[in-house]
C-alpha positions as CSV (number, residue, x, y, z in Angstrom):
1,M,0.0,0.0,0.0
2,F,2.7,2.5,1.0
3,Q,4.6,1.8,-2.2
4,R,1.5,2.8,-4.2
5,I,1.2,6.0,-2.1
6,Q,4.9,6.8,-2.7
7,F,4.4,6.3,-6.5
8,I,1.4,8.7,-6.6
9,S,3.3,11.1,-4.4
10,L,6.1,11.2,-7.0
11,I,3.5,12.1,-9.6
12,L,2.2,14.8,-7.4
13,F,5.5,16.6,-6.8
14,S,6.9,16.0,-10.3
15,S,3.8,17.6,-11.9
16,F,4.4,20.9,-10.0
17,G,7.0,21.9,-12.7
18,I,4.5,21.6,-15.6
19,D,3.0,24.8,-16.8
20,S,-0.8,24.8,-16.6
21,L,-2.9,25.5,-19.7
22,A,-6.2,25.6,-17.9
23,Q,-8.6,28.6,-17.9
24,F,-10.8,29.1,-14.9
25,E,-14.4,28.2,-15.8
26,W,-17.0,27.0,-13.3
27,R,-19.3,25.0,-15.6
28,K,-17.3,21.8,-15.5
29,I,-17.3,18.2,-14.3
30,E,-14.5,17.2,-11.9
31,G,-13.3,13.9,-10.7
32,N,-10.8,12.2,-8.4
33,A,-9.5,8.6,-8.2
34,G,-6.9,7.3,-5.8
35,I,-6.0,5.3,-2.7
36,G,-6.2,6.2,0.9
37,I,-5.5,5.3,4.5
38,S,-8.3,4.7,7.0
39,L,-9.0,3.6,10.5
40,F,-11.2,0.7,9.3
41,E,-8.5,-1.9,9.9
42,R,-8.0,-0.6,13.5
43,V,-11.7,-0.7,14.5
44,Y,-13.1,-4.0,13.2
45,V,-10.4,-6.3,14.5
46,F,-9.7,-8.5,17.6
47,R,-7.0,-7.3,19.9
48,D,-4.2,-9.4,21.3
49,S,-5.5,-8.8,24.8
50,E,-8.9,-10.4,23.9
51,F,-7.3,-13.7,22.9
52,P,-3.8,-13.8,24.5
53,E,-3.3,-17.5,23.6
54,A,-3.8,-16.8,19.8
55,N,-1.4,-15.8,17.1
56,I,-3.2,-12.9,15.3
57,H,-2.2,-11.7,11.9
58,N,-3.9,-8.6,10.5
59,W,-4.8,-8.4,6.8
60,S,-5.9,-5.3,4.9
61,K,-6.1,-3.6,1.5
62,P,-5.8,0.1,0.8
63,A,-9.0,2.1,0.6
64,W,-9.9,2.8,-3.0
65,C,-11.5,6.3,-3.2
66,G,-13.3,8.1,-6.0
67,A,-15.4,11.2,-6.5
68,L,-17.3,12.9,-9.3
69,S,-18.9,16.4,-9.1
70,Y,-20.2,19.3,-11.0
71,R,-19.1,22.9,-10.4
72,I,-22.4,24.7,-10.1
73,S,-20.8,28.0,-9.2
74,P,-17.2,29.3,-9.1
75,Y,-17.1,28.5,-5.4
76,L,-19.4,25.5,-5.0
77,S,-19.7,22.0,-6.4
78,V,-21.9,19.0,-5.7
79,G,-21.6,15.3,-6.6
80,L,-21.0,11.7,-5.5
81,A,-18.0,10.3,-3.7
82,G,-17.2,7.0,-2.0
83,G,-14.8,4.1,-1.7
84,V,-14.3,0.5,-0.8
85,Q,-11.8,-1.3,1.5
86,S,-11.4,-4.9,2.7
87,I,-9.8,-6.0,6.0
88,G,-9.6,-9.1,8.0
89,Q,-7.6,-11.3,10.4
90,D,-6.0,-14.8,10.5
91,L,-6.2,-16.1,14.0
92,R,-4.3,-19.3,14.9
93,N,-4.7,-21.4,18.0
94,I,-7.7,-19.6,19.3
95,N,-10.3,-20.5,21.9
96,V,-13.8,-19.0,21.7
97,T,-16.7,-19.5,24.0
98,I,-20.1,-20.0,22.3
99,D,-23.2,-20.7,24.3
100,E,-21.0,-21.3,27.4
101,T,-19.0,-23.9,25.5
102,E,-15.4,-23.3,24.7
103,Q,-14.3,-24.3,21.2
104,H,-10.7,-24.5,19.9
105,Y,-9.7,-23.5,16.3
106,E,-6.3,-24.1,14.8
107,L,-7.0,-21.4,12.2
108,L,-9.8,-18.9,11.9
109,N,-10.1,-16.5,9.0
110,Y,-12.5,-13.7,8.4
111,R,-12.8,-10.8,6.0
112,V,-14.9,-7.6,6.1
113,T,-15.5,-5.3,3.1
114,R,-16.9,-1.8,3.6
115,S,-18.4,-0.1,0.5
116,N,-19.2,3.6,1.0
117,L,-21.1,6.1,-1.2
118,G,-22.6,9.5,-0.5
119,V,-23.5,13.0,-1.7
120,R,-20.7,15.5,-1.4
121,L,-20.8,19.2,-1.2
122,L,-17.6,21.2,-1.6
123,A,-16.7,24.9,-1.1
124,H,-13.8,26.1,-3.2
125,L,-11.4,28.8,-2.2
126,P,-11.3,31.7,-4.8
127,S,-8.0,31.7,-6.7
128,E,-6.7,33.5,-9.8
129,N,-4.1,30.7,-10.3
130,T,-6.1,28.1,-12.3
131,S,-3.6,25.4,-11.8
132,W,-4.6,25.1,-8.1
133,D,-8.0,24.2,-6.5
134,F,-8.3,24.4,-2.7
135,Y,-11.5,23.1,-1.1
136,S,-13.3,21.8,1.9
137,G,-16.6,20.1,2.3
138,V,-18.9,17.5,3.7
139,K,-20.3,14.1,2.5
140,F,-23.6,12.5,3.6
141,G,-23.5,8.8,2.8
142,W,-24.1,5.2,3.6
143,S,-21.8,2.3,4.3
144,L,-22.5,-1.3,3.4
145,F,-20.6,-4.2,5.1
146,S,-20.1,-7.7,3.8
147,F,-18.7,-10.4,6.0
148,K,-17.0,-13.6,5.0
149,I,-15.6,-16.4,7.1
150,E,-13.9,-19.5,5.7
151,Q,-15.3,-21.7,8.5
152,T,-18.9,-22.7,7.7
153,D,-20.0,-22.8,11.4
154,S,-22.9,-20.4,11.5
155,D,-22.7,-20.0,15.3
156,L,-19.0,-19.0,14.9
157,A,-19.9,-16.5,12.2
158,N,-22.6,-15.0,14.4
159,F,-20.1,-14.9,17.3
160,I,-17.6,-12.9,15.3
161,E,-20.1,-10.5,13.9
162,D,-21.5,-9.8,17.5
163,E,-18.0,-9.4,18.9
164,L,-16.9,-6.9,16.2
165,K,-20.2,-5.0,16.6
166,F,-21.0,-4.2,13.0
167,G,-24.2,-4.6,11.0
168,L,-25.1,-4.9,7.3
169,S,-25.2,-1.1,6.8
170,A,-24.9,2.2,8.6
171,P,-25.2,5.9,7.8
172,S,-21.9,7.7,7.4
173,L,-20.8,11.4,7.6
174,Q,-17.5,12.6,6.3
175,F,-16.0,16.1,6.9
176,I,-13.3,17.2,4.5
177,P,-11.3,20.0,6.3
178,F,-8.8,20.4,3.4
179,G,-8.4,19.2,-0.1
180,V,-6.2,20.4,-3.0
181,R,-6.0,19.7,-6.7
182,Y,-3.1,20.7,-8.9
183,Y,-3.6,20.6,-12.7
184,G,-0.2,20.2,-14.4
185,L,-2.0,19.6,-17.7
186,R,-5.1,21.2,-19.1
187,Y,-7.6,18.5,-18.0
188,V,-5.5,16.2,-15.8
189,G,-3.8,16.7,-12.5
190,V,-3.3,15.2,-9.0
191,Y,-5.0,15.6,-5.7
192,A,-4.5,15.2,-2.0
193,E,-7.3,15.2,0.6
194,T,-7.7,14.9,4.3
195,A,-11.0,13.9,5.9
196,I,-12.7,12.7,9.0
197,G,-14.9,9.7,8.3
198,A,-15.2,6.9,5.6
199,P,-13.7,5.9,3.3
200,A,-10.3,7.4,4.3
201,Y,-8.7,10.1,6.4
202,L,-5.9,10.7,3.9
203,S,-6.1,10.0,0.1
204,I,-4.0,10.9,-2.9
205,G,-4.4,10.2,-6.6
206,I,-5.3,11.5,-10.0
207,S,-7.8,14.3,-10.7
208,W,-9.4,15.5,-13.9
209,R,-11.9,18.0,-15.2
210,L,-14.1,18.2,-18.3
211,M,-15.6,21.5,-19.6
212,T,-19.3,21.4,-20.5
213,P,-20.5,22.9,-23.9
214,N,-21.6,26.0,-22.0
215,A,-18.3,26.6,-20.3
216,G,-17.0,28.9,-22.9
217,L,-13.5,27.4,-23.1
């Protein structure tokens, strides 16, 4: 995951030296696609202290993030944003108590995937330099969870779901205190974004913009 972030970071900083050809027009479609880091893999997991006899290995994929919006004014845009991430654990030599009966498992594997989608509203900072776009905003959305366990024991699956305390879906709110896009080319650039809430608290990647027929470009 960190190798991918380093690669995109290299694109981010190398593009700073490219002259921008863009003109500022507010009737445009804008999008982001990248990877991020979240707290998902730190929340829906068992701790070593819960099963001191077990050997626990955490497993996770990066959060894949995306957004698409329309600039309805020079300083405001609205659109959709979301992401998906999978995490899990491999637990060896674990003892669990189900219905007051202790059961031993040599190996227990589970995976949880969170898919998140919502409506996003962004406020853009006025700037005469059209290569840069600074913004903040908020996203109102919904998260869907899918759970998979390799062991087919339904009681065990129910036990893990109850212990990790997640359901099939839940509302989600994301606050974006700071985001920035830099367009090194006319329609293509890079972005970095900080956030509080799903799908990631830090994401970087590629950004793009398309002028509509009424944009006057």
